[in-house]
N, CA, C and O atoms as a printed pandas DataFrame, in Angstrom:
     atom_number atom_name residue_name chain_id  residue_number  x_coord  y_coord  z_coord
0              1         N          MET        A               1    8.809  -17.492  -24.683
1              2        CA          MET        A               1    8.532  -16.486  -23.684
2              3         C          MET        A               1    8.026  -15.249  -24.418
3              4         O          MET        A               1    8.650  -14.797  -25.378
4              5         N          SER        A               2    6.916  -14.708  -23.978
5              6        CA          SER        A               2    6.375  -13.518  -24.635
6              7         C          SER        A               2    6.567  -12.303  -23.739
7              8         O          SER        A               2    6.462  -12.383  -22.515
8              9         N          LEU        A               3    6.848  -11.191  -24.374
9             10        CA          LEU        A               3    7.029   -9.941  -23.649
10            11         C          LEU        A               3    5.768   -9.111  -23.791
11            12         O          LEU        A               3    5.207   -9.001  -24.881
12            13         N          ASN        A               4    5.328   -8.533  -22.696
13            14        CA          ASN        A               4    4.166   -7.653  -22.729
14            15         C          ASN        A               4    4.647   -6.219  -22.896
15            16         O          ASN        A               4    4.892   -5.516  -21.916
16            17         N          LEU        A               5    4.778   -5.800  -24.129
17            18        CA          LEU        A               5    5.236   -4.452  -24.415
18            19         C          LEU        A               5    4.037   -3.525  -24.551
19            20         O          LEU        A               5    2.982   -3.946  -25.025
20            21         N          PRO        A               6    4.184   -2.274  -24.143
21            22        CA          PRO        A               6    3.061   -1.354  -24.268
22            23         C          PRO        A               6    2.766   -1.043  -25.735
23            24         O          PRO        A               6    3.659   -1.029  -26.583
24            25         N          VAL        A               7    1.504   -0.800  -25.999
25            26        CA          VAL        A               7    1.081   -0.459  -27.348
26            27         C          VAL        A               7    1.278    1.034  -27.537
27            28         O          VAL        A               7    0.836    1.833  -26.711
28            29         N          ILE        A               8    1.930    1.407  -28.605
29            30        CA          ILE        A               8    2.183    2.818  -28.886
30            31         C          ILE        A               8    1.078    3.314  -29.810
31            32         O          ILE        A               8    0.901    2.801  -30.915
32            33         N          ARG        A               9    0.341    4.315  -29.347
33            34        CA          ARG        A               9   -0.750    4.891  -30.133
34            35         C          ARG        A               9   -0.403    6.330  -30.494
35            36         O          ARG        A               9    0.236    7.025  -29.705
36            37         N          PRO        A              10   -0.808    6.780  -31.658
37            38        CA          PRO        A              10   -0.554    8.177  -32.011
38            39         C          PRO        A              10   -1.399    9.101  -31.137
39            40         O          PRO        A              10   -2.534    8.779  -30.786
40            41         N          VAL        A              11   -0.835   10.238  -30.799
41            42        CA          VAL        A              11   -1.525   11.217  -29.981
42            43         C          VAL        A              11   -2.403   12.068  -30.877
43            44         O          VAL        A              11   -1.921   12.627  -31.862
44            45         N          PRO        A              12   -3.707   12.178  -30.547
45            46        CA          PRO        A              12   -4.565   13.025  -31.378
46            47         C          PRO        A              12   -4.184   14.499  -31.203
47            48         O          PRO        A              12   -3.969   14.972  -30.088
48            49         N          VAL        A              13   -4.111   15.185  -32.291
49            50        CA          VAL        A              13   -3.720   16.592  -32.272
50            51         C          VAL        A              13   -4.952   17.434  -32.580
51            52         O          VAL        A              13   -5.708   17.139  -33.506
52            53         N          SER        A              14   -5.141   18.496  -31.781
53            54        CA          SER        A              14   -6.350   19.285  -31.943
54            55         C          SER        A              14   -6.228   20.380  -32.987
55            56         O          SER        A              14   -7.238   20.946  -33.405
56            57         N          THR        A              15   -5.042   20.683  -33.406
57            58        CA          THR        A              15   -4.879   21.755  -34.386
58            59         C          THR        A              15   -4.403   21.186  -35.716
59            60         O          THR        A              15   -3.711   20.168  -35.739
60            61         N          PRO        A              16   -4.765   21.829  -36.822
61            62        CA          PRO        A              16   -4.333   21.321  -38.134
62            63         C          PRO        A              16   -2.830   21.431  -38.359
63            64         O          PRO        A              16   -2.276   20.704  -39.184
64            65         N          SER        A              17   -2.165   22.324  -37.641
65            66        CA          SER        A              17   -0.727   22.481  -37.854
66            67         C          SER        A              17    0.088   21.383  -37.190
67            68         O          SER        A              17    1.289   21.276  -37.437
68            69         N          GLY        A              18   -0.543   20.562  -36.350
69            70        CA          GLY        A              18    0.166   19.469  -35.705
70            71         C          GLY        A              18    0.823   19.856  -34.400
71            72         O          GLY        A              18    1.585   19.070  -33.837
72            73         N          ARG        A              19    0.544   21.056  -33.905
73            74        CA          ARG        A              19    1.143   21.502  -32.645
74            75         C          ARG        A              19    0.305   21.000  -31.469
75            76         O          ARG        A              19   -0.920   20.909  -31.552
76            77         N          VAL        A              20    0.973   20.686  -30.407
77            78        CA          VAL        A              20    0.294   20.282  -29.182
78            79         C          VAL        A              20    0.075   21.536  -28.337
79            80         O          VAL        A              20    1.023   22.233  -27.972
80            81         N          GLU        A              21   -1.165   21.800  -28.042
81            82        CA          GLU        A              21   -1.524   22.993  -27.280
82            83         C          GLU        A              21   -1.487   22.685  -25.782
83            84         O          GLU        A              21   -1.513   21.525  -25.371
84            85         N          MET        A              22   -1.425   23.746  -24.980
85            86        CA          MET        A              22   -1.431   23.605  -23.532
86            87         C          MET        A              22   -2.730   22.948  -23.053
87            88         O          MET        A              22   -2.722   22.187  -22.086
88            89         N          SER        A              23   -3.828   23.239  -23.722
89            90        CA          SER        A              23   -5.114   22.639  -23.336
90            91         C          SER        A              23   -5.099   21.130  -23.556
91            92         O          SER        A              23   -5.726   20.392  -22.796
92            93         N          ASP        A              24   -4.386   20.658  -24.592
93            94        CA          ASP        A              24   -4.250   19.217  -24.828
94            95         C          ASP        A              24   -3.514   18.549  -23.675
95            96         O          ASP        A              24   -3.900   17.474  -23.216
96            97         N          ILE        A              25   -2.471   19.185  -23.224
97            98        CA          ILE        A              25   -1.679   18.640  -22.114
98            99         C          ILE        A              25   -2.514   18.623  -20.841
99           100         O          ILE        A              25   -2.506   17.640  -20.100
100          101         N          ARG        A              26   -3.229   19.704  -20.591
101          102        CA          ARG        A              26   -4.061   19.762  -19.384
102          103         C          ARG        A              26   -5.156   18.710  -19.405
103          104         O          ARG        A              26   -5.413   18.063  -18.389
104          105         N          SER        A              27   -5.800   18.531  -20.543
105          106        CA          SER        A              27   -6.876   17.541  -20.612
106          107         C          SER        A              27   -6.331   16.129  -20.403
107          108         O          SER        A              27   -6.976   15.305  -19.755
108          109         N          LYS        A              28   -5.159   15.849  -20.945
109          110        CA          LYS        A              28   -4.563   14.517  -20.766
110          111         C          LYS        A              28   -4.168   14.294  -19.306
111          112         O          LYS        A              28   -4.352   13.198  -18.777
112          113         N          LEU        A              29   -3.625   15.323  -18.654
113          114        CA          LEU        A              29   -3.265   15.195  -17.239
114          115         C          LEU        A              29   -4.498   14.977  -16.376
115          116         O          LEU        A              29   -4.456   14.196  -15.425
116          117         N          GLU        A              30   -5.596   15.656  -16.694
117          118        CA          GLU        A              30   -6.850   15.453  -15.952
118          119         C          GLU        A              30   -7.374   14.034  -16.152
119          120         O          GLU        A              30   -7.902   13.431  -15.217
120          121         N          GLU        A              31   -7.232   13.499  -17.354
121          122        CA          GLU        A              31   -7.664   12.132  -17.631
122          123         C          GLU        A              31   -6.847   11.138  -16.799
123          124         O          GLU        A              31   -7.400   10.208  -16.212
124          125         N          ILE        A              32   -5.533   11.342  -16.756
125          126        CA          ILE        A              32   -4.661   10.460  -15.975
126          127         C          ILE        A              32   -4.984   10.579  -14.494
127          128         O          ILE        A              32   -5.044    9.570  -13.792
128          129         N          ARG        A              33   -5.194   11.800  -14.010
129          130        CA          ARG        A              33   -5.510   12.011  -12.601
130          131         C          ARG        A              33   -6.811   11.306  -12.224
131          132         O          ARG        A              33   -6.920   10.741  -11.135
132          133         N          GLY        A              34   -7.787   11.336  -13.113
133          134        CA          GLY        A              34   -9.050   10.644  -12.858
134          135         C          GLY        A              34   -8.864    9.144  -12.730
135          136         O          GLY        A              34   -9.453    8.512  -11.853
136          137         N          GLU        A              35   -8.049    8.574  -13.599
137          138        CA          GLU        A              35   -7.787    7.134  -13.544
138          139         C          GLU        A              35   -7.064    6.765  -12.255
139          140         O          GLU        A              35   -7.371    5.741  -11.645
140          141         N          VAL        A              36   -6.113    7.582  -11.837
141          142        CA          VAL        A              36   -5.373    7.317  -10.600
142          143         C          VAL        A              36   -6.316    7.399   -9.402
143          144         O          VAL        A              36   -6.246    6.559   -8.505
144          145         N          ASN        A              37   -7.187    8.389   -9.376
145          146        CA          ASN        A              37   -8.137    8.527   -8.267
146          147         C          ASN        A              37   -9.082    7.337   -8.189
147          148         O          ASN        A              37   -9.394    6.865   -7.095
148          149         N          GLU        A              38   -9.545    6.845   -9.345
149          150        CA          GLU        A              38  -10.433    5.674   -9.357
150          151         C          GLU        A              38   -9.715    4.447   -8.800
151          152         O          GLU        A              38  -10.275    3.705   -7.994
152          153         N          THR        A              39   -8.486    4.243   -9.231
153          154        CA          THR        A              39   -7.711    3.091   -8.763
154          155         C          THR        A              39   -7.449    3.191   -7.264
155          156         O          THR        A              39   -7.519    2.191   -6.550
156          157         N          THR        A              40   -7.148    4.390   -6.791
157          158        CA          THR        A              40   -6.893    4.598   -5.366
158          159         C          THR        A              40   -8.138    4.297   -4.548
159          160         O          THR        A              40   -8.053    3.638   -3.512
160          161         N          GLU        A              41   -9.277    4.765   -4.993
161          162        CA          GLU        A              41  -10.524    4.529   -4.270
162          163         C          GLU        A              41  -10.871    3.047   -4.229
163          164         O          GLU        A              41  -11.421    2.572   -3.235
164          165         N          GLN        A              42  -10.562    2.313   -5.287
165          166        CA          GLN        A              42  -10.840    0.879   -5.313
166          167         C          GLN        A              42   -9.917    0.108   -4.377
167          168         O          GLN        A              42  -10.320   -0.911   -3.817
168          169         N          ALA        A              43   -8.686    0.578   -4.200
169          170        CA          ALA        A              43   -7.700   -0.149   -3.399
170          171         C          ALA        A              43   -7.780    0.192   -1.915
171          172         O          ALA        A              43   -7.231   -0.548   -1.098
172          173         N          LYS        A              44   -8.438    1.277   -1.537
173          174        CA          LYS        A              44   -8.458    1.704   -0.132
174          175         C          LYS        A              44   -9.029    0.663    0.823
175          176         O          LYS        A              44   -8.397    0.388    1.843
176          177         N          PRO        A              45  -10.199    0.063    0.548
177          178        CA          PRO        A              45  -10.725   -0.918    1.523
178          179         C          PRO        A              45   -9.791   -2.103    1.737
179          180         O          PRO        A              45   -9.614   -2.551    2.870
180          181         N          THR        A              46   -9.201   -2.607    0.681
181          182        CA          THR        A              46   -8.297   -3.750    0.804
182          183         C          THR        A              46   -7.072   -3.373    1.628
183          184         O          THR        A              46   -6.644   -4.134    2.495
184          185         N          LEU        A              47   -6.515   -2.212    1.360
185          186        CA          LEU        A              47   -5.345   -1.759    2.117
186          187         C          LEU        A              47   -5.687   -1.535    3.586
187          188         O          LEU        A              47   -4.878   -1.833    4.465
188          189         N          THR        A              48   -6.873   -1.015    3.852
189          190        CA          THR        A              48   -7.279   -0.778    5.233
190          191         C          THR        A              48   -7.367   -2.089    6.005
191          192         O          THR        A              48   -6.864   -2.194    7.124
192          193         N          TYR        A              49   -8.006   -3.083    5.404
193          194        CA          TYR        A              49   -8.124   -4.389    6.077
194          195         C          TYR        A              49   -6.749   -5.029    6.276
195          196         O          TYR        A              49   -6.477   -5.603    7.331
196          197         N          ALA        A              50   -5.897   -4.933    5.277
197          198        CA          ALA        A              50   -4.562   -5.517    5.396
198          199         C          ALA        A              50   -3.764   -4.815    6.495
199          200         O          ALA        A              50   -3.027   -5.467    7.235
200          201         N          LEU        A              51   -3.902   -3.511    6.606
201          202        CA          LEU        A              51   -3.194   -2.764    7.645
202          203         C          LEU        A              51   -3.688   -3.158    9.034
203          204         O          LEU        A              51   -2.881   -3.331    9.948
204          205         N          ILE        A              52   -4.995   -3.301    9.205
205          206        CA          ILE        A              52   -5.556   -3.691   10.502
206          207         C          ILE        A              52   -5.075   -5.088   10.888
207          208         O          ILE        A              52   -4.674   -5.311   12.030
208          209         N          VAL        A              53   -5.113   -6.019    9.953
209          210        CA          VAL        A              53   -4.661   -7.385   10.241
210          211         C          VAL        A              53   -3.174   -7.388   10.577
211          212         O          VAL        A              53   -2.749   -8.086   11.497
212          213         N          GLY        A              54   -2.386   -6.618    9.844
213          214        CA          GLY        A              54   -0.947   -6.542   10.121
214          215         C          GLY        A              54   -0.653   -6.003   11.507
215          216         O          GLY        A              54    0.228   -6.513   12.200
216          217         N          ILE        A              55   -1.387   -4.972   11.918
217          218        CA          ILE        A              55   -1.192   -4.399   13.253
218          219         C          ILE        A              55   -1.581   -5.411   14.326
219          220         O          ILE        A              55   -0.881   -5.552   15.329
220          221         N          LEU        A              56   -2.696   -6.119   14.120
221          222        CA          LEU        A              56   -3.118   -7.121   15.109
222          223         C          LEU        A              56   -2.088   -8.247   15.234
223          224         O          LEU        A              56   -1.804   -8.703   16.341
224          225         N          VAL        A              57   -1.537   -8.691   14.122
225          226        CA          VAL        A              57   -0.515   -9.743   14.154
226          227         C          VAL        A              57    0.730   -9.243   14.885
227          228         O          VAL        A              57    1.321   -9.977   15.677
228          229         N          LEU        A              58    1.127   -8.009   14.625
229          230        CA          LEU        A              58    2.298   -7.430   15.276
230          231         C          LEU        A              58    2.095   -7.306   16.787
231          232         O          LEU        A              58    2.999   -7.622   17.562
232          233         N          VAL        A              59    0.919   -6.850   17.208
233          234        CA          VAL        A              59    0.624   -6.729   18.639
234          235         C          VAL        A              59    0.594   -8.111   19.285
235          236         O          VAL        A              59    1.104   -8.292   20.391
236          237         N          GLY        A              60    0.001   -9.082   18.600
237          238        CA          GLY        A              60   -0.046  -10.445   19.125
238          239         C          GLY        A              60    1.341  -11.050   19.289
239          240         O          GLY        A              60    1.627  -11.705   20.292
240          241         N          LEU        A              61    2.200  -10.827   18.299
241          242        CA          LEU        A              61    3.572  -11.336   18.404
242          243         C          LEU        A              61    4.329  -10.667   19.544
243          244         O          LEU        A              61    5.059  -11.333   20.278
244          245         N          ALA        A              62    4.162   -9.363   19.696
245          246        CA          ALA        A              62    4.843   -8.656   20.788
246          247         C          ALA        A              62    4.355   -9.187   22.136
247          248         O          ALA        A              62    5.152   -9.365   23.058
248          249         N          PHE        A              63    3.056   -9.439   22.254
249          250        CA          PHE        A              63    2.509   -9.978   23.504
250          251         C          PHE        A              63    3.100  -11.347   23.816
251          252         O          PHE        A              63    3.547  -11.599   24.935
252          253         N          LEU        A              64    3.097  -12.235   22.811
253          254        CA          LEU        A              64    3.604  -13.589   23.044
254          255         C          LEU        A              64    5.098  -13.595   23.346
255          256         O          LEU        A              64    5.549  -14.355   24.203
256          257         N          MET        A              65    5.869  -12.764   22.659
257          258        CA          MET        A              65    7.307  -12.715   22.930
258          259         C          MET        A              65    7.582  -12.136   24.319
259          260         O          MET        A              65    8.481  -12.607   25.015
260          261         N          GLY        A              66    6.837  -11.146   24.719
261          262        CA          GLY        A              66    7.006  -10.572   26.055
262          263         C          GLY        A              66    6.598  -11.553   27.137
263          264         O          GLY        A              66    7.221  -11.621   28.196
264          265         N          ARG        A              67    5.557  -12.303   26.865
265          266        CA          ARG        A              67    5.099  -13.297   27.841
266          267         C          ARG        A              67    6.144  -14.400   28.020
267          268         O          ARG        A              67    6.418  -14.835   29.138
268          269         N          LYS        A              68    6.717  -14.842   26.905
269          270        CA          LYS        A              68    7.746  -15.884   26.977
270          271         C          LYS        A              68    8.971  -15.379   27.734
271          272         O          LYS        A              68    9.532  -16.093   28.565
272          273         N          ARG        A              69    9.380  -14.151   27.446
273          274        CA          ARG        A              69   10.548  -13.589   28.115
274          275         C          ARG        A              69   10.266  -13.372   29.604
275          276         O          ARG        A              69   11.143  -13.576   30.443
276          277         N          GLY        A              70    9.066  -12.966   29.918
277          278        CA          GLY        A              70    8.702  -12.757   31.316
278          279         C          GLY        A              70    8.739  -14.056   32.115
279          280         O          GLY        A              70    9.146  -14.061   33.277
280          281         N          LYS        A              71    8.317  -15.148   31.499
281          282        CA          LYS        A              71    8.355  -16.434   32.191
282          283         C          LYS        A              71    9.785  -16.901   32.408
283          284         O          LYS        A              71   10.101  -17.472   33.452
284          285         N          SER        A              72   10.650  -16.665   31.433
285          286        CA          SER        A              72   12.022  -17.163   31.571
286          287         C          SER        A              72   12.857  -16.300   32.512
287          288         O          SER        A              72   13.847  -16.786   33.060
288          289         N          LYS        A              73   12.496  -15.056   32.712
289          290        CA          LYS        A              73   13.290  -14.169   33.564
290          291         C          LYS        A              73   12.677  -13.981   34.949
291          292         O          LYS        A              73   13.226  -13.245   35.769
292          293         N          SER        A              74   11.567  -14.625   35.216
293          294        CA          SER        A              74   10.944  -14.424   36.530
294          295         C          SER        A              74   11.770  -15.128   37.613
295          296         O          SER        A              74   12.370  -16.176   37.374
296          297         N          THR        A              75   11.785  -14.550   38.761
297          298        CA          THR        A              75   12.570  -15.070   39.873
298          299         C          THR        A              75   11.645  -15.775   40.857
299          300         O          THR        A              75   10.582  -15.265   41.209
300          301         N          TRP        A              76   12.070  -16.957   41.294
301          302        CA          TRP        A              76   11.308  -17.703   42.294
302          303         C          TRP        A              76   12.086  -17.658   43.600
303          304         O          TRP        A              76   13.270  -17.990   43.650
304          305         N          ILE        A              77   11.420  -17.255   44.621
305          306        CA          ILE        A              77   12.043  -17.232   45.958
306          307         C          ILE        A              77   11.311  -18.273   46.791
307          308         O          ILE        A              77   10.089  -18.240   46.940
308          309         N          GLU        A              78   12.089  -19.188   47.322
309          310        CA          GLU        A              78   11.499  -20.237   48.137
310          311         C          GLU        A              78   11.822  -19.933   49.592
311          312         O          GLU        A              78   12.981  -19.768   49.971
312          313         N          ILE        A              79   10.786  -19.867   50.380
313          314        CA          ILE        A              79   10.960  -19.600   51.811
314          315         C          ILE        A              79   10.623  -20.883   52.542
315          316         O          ILE        A              79    9.554  -21.467   52.367
316          317         N          SER        A              80   11.563  -21.301   53.363
317          318        CA          SER        A              80   11.328  -22.539   54.133
318          319         C          SER        A              80   11.428  -22.228   55.623
319          320         O          SER        A              80   12.226  -21.385   56.032
320          321         N          ARG        A              81   10.633  -22.895   56.418
321          322        CA          ARG        A              81   10.650  -22.709   57.886
322          323         C          ARG        A              81   11.654  -23.665   58.503
323          324         O          ARG        A              81   11.828  -24.798   58.054
324          325         N          LEU        A              82   12.287  -23.193   59.508
325          326        CA          LEU        A              82   13.227  -24.050   60.222
326          327         C          LEU        A              82   12.642  -24.602   61.466
327          328         O          LEU        A              82   13.310  -25.347   62.185
């Protein structure tokens, strides 16, 4: 069994002293935000179609269950002439 462990890479440092500057943090956050936005945009059409299909299935099930219950609870009155 193999484990998929993340690869640890050294963080590039912009200053010779080895300090991480605020601009480094901001640039990395912007990079991550860009990747998240790209992934979100790619997943939107699939999620939209899945949501529409799910709603249609739910409405169809509610209709069929209501129809079945309506048939079983309906009252028949028989009128006969004397």
